[in-house]
MARBA-994086 format. One line per field, with one value per residue: residue in three letters; residue number from 1; x, y, z of N, C-alpha, C in turn. Coordinates in steps of 0.1 Angstrom, whole numbers. Layout:
BEGIN
code	ala / ...
pos	NUM / ...
nx	X / ...
ny	Y / ...
nz	Z / ...
cax	X / ...
cay	Y / ...
caz	Z / ...
cx	X / ...
cy	Y / ...
cz	Z / ...
//
This chain:
BEGIN
code	met / ala / leu / glu / tyr / met / ala / gly / gln / phe / asp / his / asp / asn / asp / ala / glu / lys / pro / asn / glu / lys / pro / lys / asn / his / leu / ser / leu / val / pro / ser / val / ser / asp / phe / asp / glu / leu / phe / asp / ala / val / glu / glu / gln / trp / gln / asp / asn / ala / leu / cys / ala / gln / thr / asp / pro / glu / ala / phe / phe / pro / glu / lys / gly / gly / ser / thr / arg / glu / ala / lys / arg / ile / cys / ser / gly / cys / glu / val / lys / ala / glu / cys / leu / glu / tyr / ala / leu / his / asn / asp / glu / arg / phe / gly / ile / trp / gly / gly / leu / ser / glu / arg / glu / arg / arg / arg / leu / lys / arg / gly / ile / ile
pos	1 / 2 / 3 / 4 / 5 / 6 / 7 / 8 / 9 / 10 / 11 / 12 / 13 / 14 / 15 / 16 / 17 / 18 / 19 / 20 / 21 / 22 / 23 / 24 / 25 / 26 / 27 / 28 / 29 / 30 / 31 / 32 / 33 / 34 / 35 / 36 / 37 / 38 / 39 / 40 / 41 / 42 / 43 / 44 / 45 / 46 / 47 / 48 / 49 / 50 / 51 / 52 / 53 / 54 / 55 / 56 / 57 / 58 / 59 / 60 / 61 / 62 / 63 / 64 / 65 / 66 / 67 / 68 / 69 / 70 / 71 / 72 / 73 / 74 / 75 / 76 / 77 / 78 / 79 / 80 / 81 / 82 / 83 / 84 / 85 / 86 / 87 / 88 / 89 / 90 / 91 / 92 / 93 / 94 / 95 / 96 / 97 / 98 / 99 / 100 / 101 / 102 / 103 / 104 / 105 / 106 / 107 / 108 / 109 / 110 / 111 / 112 / 113 / 114 / 115
nx	255 / 235 / 230 / 254 / 251 / 228 / 239 / 257 / 241 / 234 / 235 / 255 / 264 / 240 / 226 / 236 / 225 / 199 / 192 / 172 / 157 / 151 / 173 / 163 / 168 / 168 / 178 / 166 / 162 / 146 / 112 / 96 / 85 / 58 / 49 / 52 / 32 / 9 / 8 / 4 / -20 / -37 / -34 / -42 / -68 / -80 / -92 / -119 / -133 / -141 / -158 / -188 / -207 / -206 / -222 / -248 / -276 / -266 / -278 / -284 / -259 / -255 / -274 / -303 / -300 / -303 / -314 / -316 / -288 / -285 / -290 / -268 / -247 / -252 / -247 / -219 / -207 / -204 / -185 / -156 / -135 / -137 / -120 / -100 / -117 / -124 / -99 / -94 / -114 / -107 / -81 / -87 / -103 / -132 / -164 / -189 / -215 / -216 / -187 / -165 / -180 / -187 / -202 / -201 / -199 / -189 / -164 / -152 / -149 / -133 / -109 / -103 / -96 / -116 / -131
ny	-194 / -208 / -189 / -190 / -215 / -213 / -195 / -211 / -226 / -213 / -214 / -199 / -195 / -199 / -176 / -155 / -159 / -153 / -123 / -109 / -125 / -140 / -161 / -195 / -201 / -179 / -158 / -133 / -104 / -83 / -77 / -85 / -62 / -67 / -83 / -67 / -46 / -63 / -67 / -42 / -34 / -52 / -42 / -17 / -18 / -32 / -17 / -16 / -37 / -31 / -12 / 6 / 9 / -12 / -30 / -20 / -7 / -2 / 18 / 40 / 54 / 61 / 82 / 94 / 122 / 151 / 137 / 128 / 128 / 123 / 100 / 84 / 101 / 100 / 73 / 72 / 89 / 74 / 56 / 38 / 37 / 60 / 81 / 68 / 59 / 84 / 92 / 75 / 79 / 104 / 100 / 82 / 97 / 96 / 100 / 98 / 93 / 89 / 93 / 86 / 103 / 125 / 143 / 144 / 169 / 183 / 169 / 178 / 205 / 202 / 193 / 215 / 232 / 247 / 238
nz	-83 / -98 / -117 / -132 / -141 / -158 / -176 / -189 / -206 / -230 / -265 / -282 / -308 / -323 / -315 / -330 / -355 / -354 / -345 / -333 / -318 / -286 / -268 / -260 / -233 / -219 / -193 / -172 / -152 / -156 / -165 / -196 / -221 / -228 / -207 / -187 / -196 / -195 / -168 / -158 / -169 / -157 / -128 / -132 / -138 / -115 / -95 / -105 / -96 / -71 / -74 / -66 / -85 / -102 / -89 / -92 / -111 / -144 / -161 / -146 / -145 / -171 / -182 / -201 / -225 / -208 / -187 / -152 / -130 / -105 / -89 / -97 / -89 / -61 / -55 / -63 / -44 / -21 / -27 / -26 / -44 / -58 / -68 / -82 / -103 / -114 / -123 / -142 / -160 / -169 / -180 / -200 / -216 / -214 / -226 / -220 / -198 / -160 / -142 / -116 / -100 / -115 / -141 / -178 / -187 / -164 / -161 / -183 / -176 / -153 / -165 / -181 / -160 / -147 / -127
cax	258 / 223 / 232 / 265 / 247 / 220 / 247 / 264 / 230 / 232 / 243 / 260 / 264 / 227 / 222 / 241 / 216 / 186 / 196 / 161 / 150 / 157 / 176 / 152 / 169 / 172 / 176 / 164 / 156 / 138 / 103 / 95 / 76 / 45 / 48 / 48 / 18 / -2 / 7 / 0 / -33 / -45 / -36 / -50 / -84 / -84 / -103 / -132 / -138 / -144 / -168 / -202 / -215 / -206 / -232 / -261 / -281 / -258 / -285 / -283 / -247 / -255 / -288 / -306 / -297 / -313 / -320 / -311 / -276 / -286 / -289 / -255 / -238 / -253 / -239 / -204 / -203 / -199 / -177 / -142 / -126 / -143 / -109 / -95 / -126 / -124 / -86 / -96 / -121 / -100 / -70 / -92 / -111 / -145 / -172 / -203 / -217 / -210 / -176 / -159 / -192 / -187 / -209 / -192 / -195 / -181 / -150 / -146 / -146 / -120 / -98 / -98 / -92 / -126 / -136
cay	-208 / -210 / -180 / -196 / -228 / -208 / -189 / -221 / -232 / -207 / -217 / -184 / -196 / -196 / -161 / -147 / -161 / -145 / -113 / -101 / -135 / -143 / -175 / -202 / -202 / -165 / -154 / -119 / -100 / -75 / -83 / -80 / -50 / -73 / -88 / -52 / -40 / -71 / -64 / -28 / -34 / -57 / -34 / -4 / -21 / -37 / -9 / -18 / -50 / -27 / 0 / 4 / 11 / -26 / -37 / -15 / -6 / 8 / 29 / 52 / 61 / 66 / 89 / 99 / 135 / 158 / 129 / 131 / 121 / 124 / 86 / 79 / 107 / 95 / 62 / 76 / 97 / 64 / 46 / 38 / 39 / 73 / 89 / 60 / 59 / 97 / 92 / 64 / 85 / 115 / 95 / 75 / 107 / 89 / 112 / 96 / 87 / 95 / 87 / 93 / 113 / 138 / 141 / 146 / 184 / 185 / 164 / 187 / 217 / 199 / 191 / 229 / 239 / 257 / 233
caz	-90 / -107 / -128 / -140 / -148 / -168 / -186 / -197 / -214 / -242 / -277 / -288 / -323 / -329 / -312 / -342 / -367 / -351 / -334 / -327 / -311 / -274 / -266 / -254 / -219 / -216 / -180 / -172 / -140 / -160 / -173 / -210 / -222 / -228 / -194 / -180 / -200 / -189 / -154 / -154 / -172 / -145 / -118 / -135 / -137 / -105 / -88 / -109 / -89 / -58 / -75 / -63 / -98 / -106 / -82 / -95 / -125 / -151 / -167 / -137 / -149 / -185 / -183 / -214 / -226 / -199 / -176 / -138 / -126 / -91 / -83 / -99 / -81 / -49 / -53 / -63 / -32 / -9 / -33 / -20 / -56 / -67 / -73 / -93 / -114 / -121 / -129 / -155 / -170 / -174 / -186 / -213 / -223 / -214 / -230 / -217 / -183 / -147 / -138 / -104 / -95 / -123 / -155 / -190 / -186 / -152 / -164 / -193 / -169 / -145 / -176 / -185 / -149 / -143 / -113
cx	247 / 227 / 245 / 260 / 236 / 229 / 253 / 253 / 229 / 240 / 246 / 260 / 251 / 222 / 226 / 232 / 204 / 188 / 183 / 152 / 159 / 162 / 166 / 156 / 174 / 168 / 176 / 157 / 146 / 126 / 102 / 85 / 61 / 40 / 44 / 35 / 7 / -3 / 1 / -15 / -43 / -45 / -44 / -64 / -89 / -93 / -116 / -140 / -143 / -155 / -181 / -212 / -216 / -217 / -247 / -264 / -273 / -264 / -286 / -271 / -246 / -271 / -290 / -302 / -307 / -318 / -312 / -298 / -276 / -284 / -274 / -245 / -239 / -244 / -224 / -199 / -199 / -191 / -161 / -131 / -132 / -131 / -103 / -104 / -125 / -111 / -87 / -104 / -115 / -89 / -74 / -102 / -126 / -156 / -187 / -205 / -212 / -197 / -168 / -168 / -192 / -194 / -198 / -189 / -187 / -166 / -145 / -141 / -134 / -109 / -94 / -94 / -103 / -132 / -125
cy	-210 / -202 / -185 / -209 / -223 / -202 / -199 / -228 / -227 / -212 / -205 / -184 / -194 / -183 / -154 / -148 / -154 / -135 / -108 / -113 / -138 / -158 / -181 / -201 / -189 / -163 / -138 / -116 / -89 / -79 / -77 / -70 / -56 / -78 / -76 / -47 / -49 / -69 / -51 / -26 / -40 / -49 / -22 / -7 / -28 / -28 / -10 / -29 / -43 / -15 / -3 / 3 / -3 / -35 / -31 / -14 / 3 / 20 / 41 / 61 / 65 / 72 / 93 / 115 / 144 / 150 / 132 / 123 / 121 / 111 / 83 / 86 / 104 / 82 / 64 / 82 / 87 / 54 / 46 / 40 / 51 / 78 / 80 / 59 / 72 / 97 / 84 / 72 / 98 / 111 / 88 / 85 / 101 / 101 / 109 / 89 / 94 / 87 / 94 / 104 / 126 / 134 / 145 / 162 / 187 / 179 / 173 / 199 / 214 / 198 / 207 / 238 / 248 / 251 / 232
cz	-99 / -119 / -138 / -148 / -159 / -180 / -195 / -207 / -228 / -253 / -284 / -301 / -329 / -326 / -324 / -353 / -365 / -341 / -327 / -319 / -298 / -274 / -258 / -239 / -214 / -200 / -177 / -161 / -145 / -169 / -187 / -210 / -223 / -216 / -185 / -183 / -196 / -174 / -150 / -158 / -161 / -133 / -120 / -135 / -127 / -97 / -92 / -101 / -75 / -60 / -73 / -74 / -103 / -101 / -84 / -110 / -134 / -158 / -158 / -141 / -162 / -188 / -198 / -214 / -218 / -188 / -163 / -136 / -112 / -84 / -85 / -90 / -66 / -45 / -52 / -50 / -21 / -16 / -29 / -32 / -65 / -73 / -84 / -106 / -122 / -129 / -143 / -165 / -178 / -184 / -200 / -221 / -226 / -216 / -227 / -203 / -172 / -144 / -126 / -98 / -104 / -137 / -165 / -189 / -176 / -155 / -174 / -187 / -161 / -155 / -179 / -173 / -144 / -129 / -104
//
């Protein structure tokens, strides 16, 4: 019944004038691309809220060249979102820092299938 009501609200004569524009009372069960992208981005980054690194000193995860990565890797080892973090780093080609418990060099090796 509601679907029939909404369908009756369209002014089909105005639709022909602007073919790329949705009618104002457009009823759709499929989200628009922008709605989907916003939802995907929100879910994709939700893991960061649970990351242990967000509660610690960020300098440990971005050591100077030749600096120790031990502290960052220790924190990562107990993190519940370690896998999501590593997946994010690999997908976004993060080149600096410790992500998912791996250094830049270790992530490059993982991508090449060496690890």
